[in-house]
ROMARPA-131375 format. One line per field, with one value per residue (C-alpha): chain; residue in one letter; x, y, z. Coordinates in Angstrom, 3 decimals. Each point is the difference from the previous one (the first is absolute). Layout:
// residues N
ch: [A	...];
aa: [a	...];
x: [X	...];
y: [Y	...];
z: [Z	...];
This chain:
// residues 656
ch: [A	A	A	A	A	A	A	A	A	A	A	A	A	A	A	A	A	A	A	A	A	A	A	A	A	A	A	A	A	A	A	A	A	A	A	A	A	A	A	A	A	A	A	A	A	A	A	A	A	A	A	A	A	A	A	A	A	A	A	A	A	A	A	A	A	A	A	A	A	A	A	A	A	A	A	A	A	A	A	A	A	A	A	A	A	A	A	A	A	A	A	A	A	A	A	A	A	A	A	A	A	A	A	A	A	A	A	A	A	A	A	A	A	A	A	A	A	A	A	A	A	A	A	A	A	A	A	A	A	A	A	A	A	A	A	A	A	A	A	A	A	A	A	A	A	A	A	A	A	A	A	A	A	A	A	A	A	A	A	A	A	A	A	A	A	A	A	A	A	A	A	A	A	A	A	A	A	A	A	A	A	A	A	A	A	A	A	A	A	A	A	A	A	A	A	A	A	A	A	A	A	A	A	A	A	A	A	A	A	A	A	A	A	A	A	A	A	A	A	A	A	A	A	A	A	A	A	A	A	A	A	A	A	A	A	A	A	A	A	A	A	A	A	A	A	A	A	A	A	A	A	A	A	A	A	A	A	A	A	A	A	A	A	A	A	A	A	A	A	A	A	A	A	A	A	A	A	A	A	A	A	A	A	A	A	A	A	A	A	A	A	A	A	A	A	A	A	A	A	A	A	A	A	A	A	A	A	A	A	A	A	A	A	A	A	A	A	A	A	A	A	A	A	A	A	A	A	A	A	A	A	A	A	A	A	A	A	A	A	A	A	A	A	A	A	A	A	A	A	A	A	A	A	A	A	A	A	A	A	A	A	A	A	A	A	A	A	A	A	A	A	A	A	A	A	A	A	A	A	A	A	A	A	A	A	A	A	A	A	A	A	A	A	A	A	A	A	A	A	A	A	A	A	A	A	A	A	A	A	A	A	A	A	A	A	A	A	A	A	A	A	A	A	A	A	A	A	A	A	A	A	A	A	A	A	A	A	A	A	A	A	A	A	A	A	A	A	A	A	A	A	A	A	A	A	A	A	A	A	A	A	A	A	A	A	A	A	A	A	A	A	A	A	A	A	A	A	A	A	A	A	A	A	A	A	A	A	A	A	A	A	A	A	A	A	A	A	A	A	A	A	A	A	A	A	A	A	A	A	A	A	A	A	A	A	A	A	A	A	A	A	A	A	A	A	A	A	A	A	A	A	A	A	A	A	A	A	A	A	A	A	A	A	A	A	A	A	A	A	A	A	A	A	A	A	A	A	A	A	A	A	A	A	A	A	A	A	A	A	A	A	A	A	A	A	A	A	A	A	A	A	A	A	A	A	A	A	A	A	A	A	A	A	A	A	A	A	A	A	A	A	A	A	A	A	A	A	A	A	A	A	A	A	A	A	A	A	A	A	A	A	A	A	A	A	A	A	A	A	A	A	A	A	A	A	A	A	A	A	A	A	A	A	A	A	A	A	A	A	A	A	A	A	A	A	A];
aa: [m	h	p	n	v	h	r	g	v	g	r	e	e	v	m	s	s	t	l	v	e	t	v	s	i	n	y	e	d	f	n	e	s	f	l	t	c	g	t	c	l	c	s	f	d	g	g	e	h	t	p	k	l	l	h	c	s	h	t	v	c	l	h	c	l	s	r	i	v	a	s	h	a	r	e	d	g	t	f	r	c	p	i	c	r	e	s	i	r	i	p	s	g	g	v	a	a	l	p	p	s	f	l	v	n	q	l	l	d	l	m	s	r	q	r	r	e	v	i	p	k	c	s	t	h	a	n	q	e	l	l	f	c	e	s	c	d	l	v	f	c	t	q	c	s	n	g	s	h	q	g	s	p	a	s	y	q	h	t	v	i	p	l	s	i	a	i	k	r	m	s	e	i	l	c	y	k	a	n	e	c	y	s	k	l	n	e	a	s	d	a	v	r	t	e	m	h	q	l	d	h	a	a	d	a	t	f	e	e	v	n	r	a	f	q	a	i	v	d	v	i	e	q	r	r	e	a	v	v	a	n	v	k	k	m	r	d	e	k	k	k	v	l	q	d	q	l	d	i	i	e	g	e	r	r	k	v	q	q	e	c	e	g	l	q	y	q	v	e	v	r	n	i	t	k	k	i	a	h	l	n	t	k	i	d	s	l	a	t	l	v	e	p	r	e	n	a	f	l	k	f	e	n	g	r	g	e	a	f	d	q	v	r	a	t	i	e	d	y	g	r	v	a	t	s	r	t	f	p	s	l	c	f	m	k	a	k	k	a	m	t	h	l	r	s	e	v	l	v	t	a	v	d	y	e	g	q	t	q	q	v	g	g	d	p	m	e	a	t	v	t	s	e	a	g	d	n	v	e	c	q	v	e	d	n	q	d	g	t	y	s	v	f	f	t	p	e	q	g	g	n	h	s	v	a	v	r	l	f	g	r	p	v	k	e	s	p	l	t	v	e	v	l	d	e	h	n	p	e	t	v	y	g	s	r	g	s	g	r	d	q	f	l	q	p	v	g	i	c	l	d	e	e	g	y	l	y	v	a	d	t	g	n	s	r	i	k	v	l	s	p	q	l	r	e	v	q	h	i	v	g	d	a	l	e	g	r	s	v	t	g	i	t	r	t	p	a	g	s	l	v	f	v	n	w	r	k	r	t	v	t	e	v	t	s	s	g	q	l	l	s	q	f	t	h	d	r	l	q	e	p	t	a	l	a	v	n	a	l	g	e	i	l	v	a	d	n	a	a	n	s	i	f	v	f	l	a	g	g	k	l	v	r	h	w	g	t	k	g	t	k	p	g	q	l	g	s	v	a	a	l	c	c	g	p	d	n	e	v	v	v	a	d	s	r	i	q	v	f	s	p	e	g	q	y	v	r	t	i	f	e	t	k	g	k	g	p	k	g	t	y	g	g	l	f	l	d	p	r	g	l	l	l	a	t	r	q	e	r	s	h	s	c	i	q	p	c	s	s	c	d	s	i	d	v	r];
x: [-96.628	2.195	2.478	-0.808	3.234	0.509	3.050	1.150	3.125	0.414	-0.370	-2.615	-1.280	-2.927	0.016	-3.814	-3.201	0.471	3.526	-1.174	-2.301	2.968	3.299	1.394	3.345	2.713	1.973	3.059	0.306	-0.439	2.440	2.719	-0.465	-1.115	0.853	3.701	2.945	1.545	3.407	0.403	-3.254	-1.270	-3.573	-1.010	-1.109	-0.559	3.750	3.276	-1.409	-2.463	-0.797	1.245	-1.169	2.818	-0.478	0.538	-3.103	1.789	-0.524	3.027	-0.080	1.539	2.892	1.179	-0.099	1.876	2.729	0.300	0.204	2.621	2.459	-0.853	-1.401	1.618	1.428	-2.888	-2.277	-1.520	-0.096	-1.032	-3.228	0.955	-2.620	0.257	3.366	-1.721	1.409	-1.991	0.556	0.346	-2.327	1.267	-1.387	1.685	-1.687	-2.289	-1.574	-0.908	-3.734	-1.568	-1.485	-3.745	-1.149	2.389	-1.068	-3.694	0.779	1.675	-2.889	-2.445	2.153	0.257	-3.876	-0.245	2.494	-1.937	-3.192	1.284	1.853	-1.823	-1.381	-0.753	-3.625	-0.166	2.336	-1.019	3.037	2.478	2.031	0.448	3.471	1.613	2.788	2.064	1.772	-3.348	-2.249	-2.567	-2.144	-0.747	-0.977	2.373	-2.838	-1.762	3.185	1.408	2.949	1.306	-1.776	1.164	-0.017	3.651	2.907	1.966	-2.509	1.784	2.717	-2.544	-0.439	-3.239	-1.235	-3.294	-2.488	-0.558	3.603	0.010	-3.069	1.649	3.215	-1.872	-2.234	3.181	1.434	-3.233	-0.323	3.657	-0.271	-3.581	1.806	2.992	-2.309	-1.844	2.967	1.214	-3.394	0.174	3.508	-1.030	-3.233	2.038	2.707	-2.949	-1.546	3.316	0.704	-3.533	0.760	3.269	-1.760	-2.400	2.810	1.931	-3.093	-0.379	3.503	-0.196	-3.156	1.808	3.084	-2.511	-1.539	3.137	1.334	-2.959	-0.436	3.545	-1.204	-3.087	2.246	2.365	-3.065	-1.388	3.242	0.158	-3.647	0.819	3.111	-1.973	-2.692	2.464	1.598	-3.343	-0.455	3.517	-0.639	-3.286	1.501	3.003	-2.441	-2.398	2.855	1.022	-3.671	-0.428	3.258	-1.418	-3.340	1.737	1.680	-3.240	-1.617	2.921	-0.139	-3.774	0.316	2.643	-2.345	-2.843	2.156	1.168	-3.628	-1.332	-0.905	0.472	-3.599	1.000	2.974	-0.347	3.453	0.104	3.629	-0.266	-2.788	1.906	3.093	-2.103	-1.418	3.326	1.235	-3.160	0.780	3.403	-1.170	-2.732	2.738	2.140	-2.997	-0.177	2.549	-2.526	-3.006	1.085	0.491	3.710	-1.135	-2.454	-2.540	1.231	0.535	-0.495	0.958	1.524	-0.064	1.344	-2.708	1.863	3.372	0.989	-3.489	0.182	3.516	-1.085	-3.090	2.049	2.444	-2.531	-1.875	3.321	1.025	0.606	-0.871	-1.032	2.713	-1.237	1.350	-1.334	3.089	-0.457	3.096	-0.233	0.183	2.933	3.267	3.718	3.171	3.505	2.711	3.653	1.056	3.653	1.709	0.698	-2.097	-3.413	-2.449	-3.519	-3.158	-2.742	-3.661	-2.680	-3.503	-3.127	-3.586	-2.539	-0.798	3.755	0.649	3.344	-0.264	1.204	0.145	1.739	-1.263	-0.305	1.387	2.604	1.989	3.035	2.592	3.146	1.656	3.504	0.761	1.118	-3.344	1.195	-2.209	1.494	-1.032	-2.026	-1.993	-3.187	-0.226	-3.141	0.819	-3.469	-0.686	-1.469	3.392	1.798	3.810	1.222	3.624	2.328	3.876	1.035	3.171	0.175	-0.353	-2.758	-3.721	-1.858	-3.805	-1.817	-3.618	-2.396	-3.435	-2.731	-3.012	1.492	-0.191	2.892	0.360	0.544	3.369	0.524	2.401	2.220	3.416	2.766	3.503	2.666	3.236	3.356	1.695	-0.780	0.197	0.546	-2.978	2.133	3.618	1.851	3.357	2.995	3.869	1.686	0.615	-2.873	-3.576	-1.782	2.997	2.081	3.641	0.357	-3.194	0.671	-2.604	-3.594	-2.459	-3.463	-1.797	-3.508	-1.075	1.393	2.828	3.021	3.697	2.562	3.741	1.489	3.425	1.721	-1.162	0.822	-3.463	-3.486	-2.825	-3.396	-3.108	-3.597	-2.616	-0.658	3.742	0.688	3.280	-0.116	3.607	3.589	1.577	3.754	2.799	3.497	-1.257	-1.346	3.281	2.150	-2.615	-0.076	-3.366	-1.278	-2.954	-2.834	-3.100	-2.345	-0.087	-3.343	0.297	0.038	3.492	2.279	3.081	2.563	3.433	3.182	2.237	3.246	-0.363	-1.384	-2.561	-3.596	-1.907	-3.457	-1.783	-3.619	-2.168	1.047	3.634	1.091	2.766	-1.043	2.830	2.955	2.255	2.630	1.629	3.252	-1.691	-1.509	2.030	-2.166	-3.527	-2.532	-3.481	-1.897	-3.612	-1.697	-2.244	-3.122	2.204	1.990	3.045	2.307	1.037	2.969	1.289	3.784	1.212	3.658	-0.780	-2.882	-1.988	-3.142	0.774	-2.836	0.502	-2.176	-0.924	2.912	2.465	0.547	0.630	-2.263	0.493	1.207	-0.121	1.038	2.815	1.098	-1.311	-3.051	-1.206	-3.392	0.583	3.310	0.170	1.265	0.063	-3.072	-1.827	-3.105	-1.725	-3.108	-1.923	-3.312	-2.955	1.501	3.490	1.000	2.987	-0.351	3.554	0.651	3.117	-0.378	-2.865	-2.678	0.531	-1.870	1.663	-1.464	0.415	3.028	1.477	-0.827	-0.563	-3.893	-0.362	0.632	-2.706	1.902	2.952	1.086	0.772	2.983	3.164	0.472	-0.443	-2.134	-1.378	-0.158	-2.594	-0.379	-2.667	-2.407	-3.222	-2.708	-3.400	-2.593	-1.848	3.155	0.744	3.732	1.176	3.640	1.596	2.471	2.396	0.947	2.163	-2.835	-2.618	-1.032	-3.154	-1.946	-0.865	-3.072	-0.563	-1.210	2.727	-0.582	-0.479	2.364	-0.249	0.808	2.090	-1.993];
y: [71.052	-2.973	-1.210	-3.129	-2.084	-3.010	-2.031	-2.727	-1.422	3.360	1.885	2.326	2.369	2.091	3.124	1.019	-0.599	3.444	-0.987	-3.208	1.559	1.866	-1.864	-3.520	0.459	-2.674	1.550	-2.274	0.801	3.900	-0.429	-1.599	1.599	3.596	0.743	-1.050	1.888	-1.715	1.088	-0.820	-2.232	1.973	0.778	3.593	2.104	3.625	0.306	-0.658	-2.310	2.438	-0.933	2.487	-0.038	0.599	1.374	-3.390	-1.194	-2.140	0.254	-0.089	0.706	3.084	-1.780	-1.668	3.187	1.935	-2.746	-0.032	3.849	0.102	-2.526	-0.016	3.410	1.534	3.304	1.124	-0.590	-3.130	-3.685	-3.337	-1.616	-3.153	-2.058	1.243	2.008	3.023	3.378	2.013	3.601	0.749	2.764	3.054	-1.127	-3.392	-3.403	0.874	2.451	-2.674	-0.729	-2.499	-3.158	0.750	-3.558	-1.670	2.261	-0.656	-3.580	0.410	1.890	-2.781	-2.758	1.677	0.310	-3.622	-1.003	2.332	-1.750	-3.502	0.629	-2.462	1.639	-1.410	-0.846	1.463	3.030	1.337	2.300	-2.533	-1.915	-3.720	-1.341	-3.383	-1.849	-1.877	-1.758	-1.191	-0.204	2.170	2.969	2.434	3.568	2.023	1.455	-3.453	-1.462	2.932	0.340	-3.614	-2.550	-2.881	1.806	-0.589	2.577	-2.340	0.641	3.117	-2.093	-1.295	1.176	1.982	1.600	1.436	-2.621	1.775	-0.600	-3.577	-0.639	1.533	-1.973	-3.161	0.663	0.615	-3.292	-1.763	1.396	-0.806	-3.497	-0.324	1.197	-2.296	-2.893	1.189	0.180	-3.426	-1.472	1.586	-1.373	-3.439	0.118	1.133	-2.904	-2.677	1.181	0.146	-3.581	-1.075	1.483	-1.607	-3.400	0.309	0.530	-2.921	-2.112	1.047	-0.823	-3.344	-0.962	0.730	-2.189	-2.764	0.123	-0.024	-2.837	-2.332	1.148	-1.349	-3.304	-0.031	0.543	-2.749	-2.334	1.257	-0.552	-3.552	-0.552	1.112	-2.207	-3.082	0.665	0.453	-3.218	-1.735	1.384	-1.103	-3.626	-0.084	1.137	-2.404	-3.004	1.138	0.240	-3.504	-1.288	2.052	-1.591	-3.281	0.708	1.281	-3.432	-1.875	2.230	-0.800	-3.633	0.036	1.687	-2.608	-2.917	1.724	0.525	-3.670	-1.229	1.905	-2.425	-3.070	-1.100	-0.003	-2.146	-3.518	-1.449	-1.950	0.487	3.777	-0.052	-2.421	2.301	3.019	-1.817	-1.077	3.647	1.164	-2.541	1.404	3.469	-0.775	-1.393	3.104	2.137	-1.217	2.672	2.621	-1.295	1.481	3.805	0.970	2.595	0.441	2.562	0.081	3.585	0.956	3.068	-0.897	2.960	-1.956	1.057	-1.919	1.160	2.245	1.913	0.371	1.447	2.538	0.870	0.362	2.112	2.409	0.220	1.055	2.184	3.517	1.981	3.292	1.525	2.520	1.275	0.797	1.779	3.501	2.247	2.323	-2.862	-1.729	0.530	0.087	-0.990	0.762	-2.433	1.072	1.993	0.408	1.591	-2.398	-2.850	-1.172	1.460	-0.915	1.606	-2.522	1.231	-2.072	0.157	0.624	-0.066	2.467	-2.022	0.242	-3.679	-0.896	-1.554	-3.514	0.070	2.244	1.409	3.641	2.473	1.655	2.807	1.576	2.744	0.725	3.469	0.826	2.894	1.947	-0.472	-2.603	-3.064	-3.355	-3.065	-2.400	-3.255	-1.104	-3.789	-1.658	-2.556	-1.615	0.263	3.378	1.724	1.714	0.883	3.179	-0.602	2.725	0.575	3.381	1.617	2.736	0.311	2.166	0.032	-1.842	0.510	-3.176	0.748	-2.886	0.295	-2.409	0.775	3.310	0.747	0.215	-2.726	0.971	1.601	0.762	1.549	-1.789	1.484	-2.613	0.872	-1.523	-0.435	0.532	-2.129	-3.643	-0.986	-3.749	-2.113	-2.423	0.066	-3.162	-0.690	1.825	0.023	-3.105	-3.795	-1.386	-0.929	2.636	1.946	0.774	0.941	1.713	-1.563	0.501	-1.836	-1.612	-2.127	-1.309	-3.425	-0.643	-0.477	3.220	-1.146	2.336	-1.061	2.594	-0.175	0.958	0.548	1.295	-3.225	-2.259	-1.539	0.316	0.832	-1.511	1.974	-0.905	2.157	1.367	0.929	-2.606	-1.762	-3.497	-1.165	0.826	-1.377	-0.294	-1.903	0.404	1.884	2.788	0.423	2.918	2.642	0.632	-1.170	2.997	-1.419	-2.437	-0.998	-2.950	-2.232	-0.972	-3.289	1.578	-0.458	2.709	1.492	2.276	1.279	0.239	2.777	-1.188	-3.558	0.890	-2.843	-0.282	-2.532	-1.367	-1.350	-1.116	2.350	-1.972	0.303	-3.341	0.389	-0.594	1.210	2.386	1.244	2.698	1.220	1.259	3.243	0.888	2.538	1.809	-1.151	2.077	-0.434	-2.569	-0.932	-2.924	0.344	-2.194	-2.319	-0.913	1.829	1.535	3.556	1.312	3.714	0.358	3.420	-0.722	-1.300	2.695	-2.803	-2.150	-3.810	-2.476	-3.596	-3.138	-1.546	-2.228	2.689	0.095	3.423	0.744	3.783	3.204	3.766	3.200	2.632	2.613	3.443	2.431	0.036	-1.760	-3.919	0.333	-0.980	1.545	-1.518	-2.295	-0.120	-1.928	-1.701	-1.901	-1.688	1.090	-2.275	-0.245	-0.624	3.623	0.904	2.992	1.084	2.893	1.730	3.931	-0.465	-2.567	-1.428	-2.732	-2.785	-2.511	-3.831	-0.091	3.101	2.817	3.417	0.894	3.144	1.928	0.287	2.370	2.099	3.048	3.138	2.412	-0.028	-1.249	-3.082	-2.525	-2.122	-3.787	-2.736	-2.580	-2.382	-0.756	-1.743	-0.588	-0.862	-2.289	3.102	1.372	2.534	0.486	1.216	1.207	1.004	3.064	1.903	3.614	2.203	1.651	-2.636	-3.622	-0.843	-2.659	0.532	-1.587	-0.301	-1.893	-2.088	1.664	3.523	2.712	1.163	3.224	0.072	0.547];
z: [21.705	0.944	-2.625	-1.909	-0.120	-2.550	0.142	-2.480	-1.630	-1.909	3.311	-1.465	2.696	-0.839	2.173	-0.013	-1.698	-1.656	-1.318	-1.304	-2.461	-1.680	0.521	1.295	1.494	0.478	2.705	-0.254	-3.791	0.816	2.848	-2.060	-3.357	0.850	3.578	0.184	-1.393	-2.856	1.025	3.785	0.202	2.844	0.477	-0.819	2.908	0.966	1.340	-1.507	-2.563	-1.384	-3.579	-2.417	-3.729	-2.583	-3.390	-1.698	2.088	2.410	3.643	2.495	3.733	1.205	2.039	-3.301	-1.914	2.631	0.147	-3.782	-0.536	2.911	-1.871	-3.527	-0.796	-3.165	-0.638	-2.136	2.870	-1.050	1.143	-1.596	0.865	1.918	-2.142	-3.479	0.145	-1.589	0.889	2.709	0.830	3.702	1.062	1.603	3.323	-0.231	-0.472	2.702	-2.334	-2.511	-0.384	2.229	-1.718	0.552	-1.131	2.626	2.689	-0.739	0.212	3.253	1.255	-1.201	1.511	3.181	0.320	-0.854	2.794	2.398	-0.885	0.420	3.281	2.477	3.260	3.459	0.461	3.459	-0.751	-3.442	-0.390	1.102	-2.656	0.628	0.250	-0.756	2.012	-2.500	3.003	1.490	-3.256	1.954	-1.030	2.913	0.867	2.370	1.872	0.593	1.091	1.955	-2.020	0.347	-2.101	2.139	3.417	0.370	-0.046	-2.522	-2.659	-0.743	-1.740	-2.299	-3.703	-0.261	-3.248	-0.965	-1.033	-3.425	-0.709	1.180	-2.224	-3.111	0.657	0.503	-3.077	-2.074	1.194	-0.518	-3.480	-0.802	1.201	-1.843	-3.158	0.439	0.488	-3.277	-1.861	1.255	-0.975	-3.468	-0.420	1.055	-2.240	-2.934	0.973	-0.037	-3.013	-1.956	1.285	-1.119	-3.322	-0.344	1.208	-2.812	-2.493	1.431	-0.228	-3.631	-0.827	1.959	-1.980	-3.287	1.067	1.152	-3.457	-1.754	2.071	-0.294	-3.743	-0.505	1.602	-2.386	-2.970	1.040	0.343	-3.262	-1.720	1.403	-1.031	-3.609	0.035	1.026	-2.634	-2.619	1.025	-0.243	-3.498	-0.788	1.214	-1.882	-3.320	0.401	0.647	-2.723	-2.455	0.765	-0.271	-3.365	-1.507	0.875	-1.320	-3.335	-0.136	0.461	-2.699	-2.451	0.549	-0.462	-3.318	-1.104	0.890	-1.744	-3.246	0.205	0.381	-2.852	-2.841	1.979	-0.872	-3.686	0.543	-1.543	0.654	3.340	0.375	0.113	2.548	2.347	-0.356	0.904	3.072	1.166	-0.333	2.090	2.742	0.359	0.009	2.656	2.275	-0.520	0.625	3.572	1.114	-1.266	1.768	3.592	0.026	0.452	2.624	2.600	1.161	3.534	1.190	3.794	1.893	3.565	2.200	2.900	2.497	2.602	1.352	-2.639	0.015	3.708	-0.300	-2.689	2.190	3.153	-1.832	-1.357	3.268	1.565	-2.713	1.131	3.224	0.899	2.270	2.620	3.366	3.479	0.819	1.515	-0.883	2.905	2.499	-1.674	1.728	-0.926	1.594	-1.105	0.649	0.193	-2.845	-1.223	-3.129	-2.897	1.719	-0.977	2.647	0.690	1.316	1.102	-0.665	1.824	-1.600	2.408	-0.822	1.155	3.124	1.086	-0.837	-1.697	-3.391	-0.457	-3.990	-2.406	-3.444	0.949	-2.711	2.260	-1.663	1.577	-0.581	1.773	-0.009	1.530	2.265	-2.988	-1.782	-2.611	-0.775	1.188	-1.953	2.108	-0.544	1.898	0.644	1.137	2.703	-0.452	3.709	0.443	-0.073	-2.588	-0.186	-1.691	-0.766	-1.056	-0.125	1.313	-1.390	2.558	3.726	1.586	0.305	-2.795	-0.589	-0.809	-1.322	-0.395	-1.500	-0.473	-2.263	-0.616	3.642	2.587	2.598	3.674	0.878	-3.566	-1.001	2.628	0.694	-0.047	1.314	-2.248	1.838	-1.728	2.681	0.178	3.591	0.459	1.121	1.901	1.180	0.956	1.321	1.739	-0.341	1.361	-0.617	2.331	-0.631	-2.036	-0.682	-3.155	-0.661	-3.509	-1.821	-3.731	-1.901	0.399	-2.003	0.409	-0.878	-1.018	3.486	1.433	1.616	0.074	-0.457	1.140	-0.884	3.502	-1.378	3.134	1.817	-2.991	-0.167	-1.620	2.389	-0.901	1.071	-0.004	-1.628	3.507	0.289	2.528	-0.130	-1.259	-0.440	-1.018	-3.201	0.486	-1.725	-1.540	-3.051	2.412	1.896	-0.413	0.439	-3.699	-1.226	-2.113	-1.882	0.334	-2.076	-0.695	-3.006	-1.723	1.627	3.420	1.149	1.251	-1.930	1.549	-1.035	2.197	-1.533	2.059	-0.871	-3.724	0.427	-0.837	2.489	-0.475	3.102	0.900	1.977	3.146	-0.775	-1.718	-2.501	-3.572	-2.186	-0.043	-2.633	-0.899	-3.110	-1.283	-1.332	3.492	1.830	2.327	-0.389	2.187	-1.169	-1.737	-1.371	-1.629	-2.954	-0.940	-1.963	3.130	-1.266	2.620	-0.721	2.054	0.044	0.323	1.083	-0.671	-3.648	-0.424	-1.569	0.267	-0.153	-0.793	1.038	-0.173	3.282	0.021	-0.447	-3.818	-1.353	-2.954	-0.609	1.413	-0.699	1.379	0.004	2.570	-0.602	0.488	-3.495	-0.784	0.170	1.867	3.671	3.260	3.453	-0.376	3.341	-0.932	-3.014	-0.547	-2.917	-1.404	-1.260	-3.621	1.435	-0.479	2.267	2.226	1.316	2.610	0.604	0.235	-2.593	-0.799	-3.512	-1.608	-2.442	-2.221	1.162	-2.564	1.464	-2.429	1.518	-0.063	2.036	3.120	2.620	2.301	-0.063	2.055	-2.000	0.452	1.864	3.584	1.979	-2.059	2.904	0.317	-0.014	2.460	-1.392	-2.717	0.322	-2.814	1.486	-1.930	-1.124	-1.922	2.700	0.355	3.385	0.445	3.183	-0.616	2.460	-0.720	1.951	2.006	-0.013	-0.892	-1.902	-1.684	-3.674	-1.405	-3.658	-2.968	-1.428	-3.350	1.227	1.291	3.424	2.047	3.185	3.147];
């Protein structure tokens, strides 16, 4: 009887019509679960991997048992089962004397018969097994092809295997891929169903929000209606009261006239009648004011159906919108910009729809998390740029790789999580200048300042000049003059009016010039001994640091001294050799010697932003700069390195 073979996703192979009536065998399940040694994962056979049945009912191959007994046998003649660790006694004939696993052997025989039954044979040579060349993807019979399936001597280099094995391999690959596709389809189906379920919930929640929002409008309109109705009632009652009061007066006058007229028909004296008539004539004239109602019945509701009504209608028509998105998370892409420690770093996320088109508007609920290399969460913010891009901002405190994960609708975007390398060293974006006295050269530059248009003013002390550079770092002009002579200008800054102020420590002068170099004013003072740094606050006051006096002097623009403070020392509030100072937005004074200290505008010590701890060299500062965001930048020189320290003007910082 020829075997009946059925193949499917489960690779069920039925051996014969007789066997189908009793059992249906999944060969792969038997092969992996029953016919493989659980220790070495080799298939059982009739040789060194003969299946042996242990007393604990587990089956282990002879090769593994021999190896275990040789290395782990106990003195009492036992060893432990490698599966359940139960003690097994070694027979006198060794592990080879352990009973065979009859069930496994029967399954081996069954599988062997099955394999023999499904071996493809040549239709011409019935006893010749067909072969398969993996190199040529060709099925052939060695007898039909005379030993060479291509008729070429080179064919012996090809990989040739029995067709039955090739079919088994391809069937396994086919089934594996089919199962993988089926798993992916199940995963996709679950994801889509979950999204549909979430969509229903989102729609229900949106319905409730819409109802609440419009009910609020209805409530406002109803409140207004009630207020207008109440106003109508109030006006009606006020008018009615005036008319009722007038009516009461009329009724009172009527009763008076009636009383006066009673008995007149019995009067016989002409004088009395004449008097009464005159009195009634007078009353008739006075009652003329009562004839016309003192109020009116005019009440009208004016709803302004013109412009006002149109505005209300337009407002209601434009009120509220349903936000949605066509963005497809797995097509969105991320791009990291240069990231450095202690500076605000950015990762730009671009939204893309299902068709691959870049979105042009914002509104997507992007969520982001940033994790440092040490696994710590880093605070971040997502900003919608309203052009289809989103910026993830974070300020790393440490160098190394940071992981930026971005999710949209609970799903990760493409390339998420993105690894961003954070650098400890901040390499300059642009380098300008060289040593010398010519064009684009400096000789001991000691101070810089910027104007609103980005022009840079550099105190080129060794050349006794101020070099003016454009925002593109192109030389514009040199400012020179007597006030800059002596190679002793050590500080430069700008005033709120846009002029330049610099200090000459040799001449002990403070000079103000325009941005083009025209002299505006110059002054000195008997208290100045070695002025080295200066700053100008928002009030236009000029603050000068004097290292010989260890003081800060505050002058008006004309040179009048208004206050000063400072004593020599290293305690909080005392001053050492001041290298730089600047003023904050509230006119607070930031002073740098070997520390960075903050003083009030009047000179009271407030706090210390940075101070080195311990003994040894303290380091020195070269300059301070406070940007519009309140970020304080300080240049610092240590024995082994130089650095720029960024910090908030109200927070402490660490040395980097």
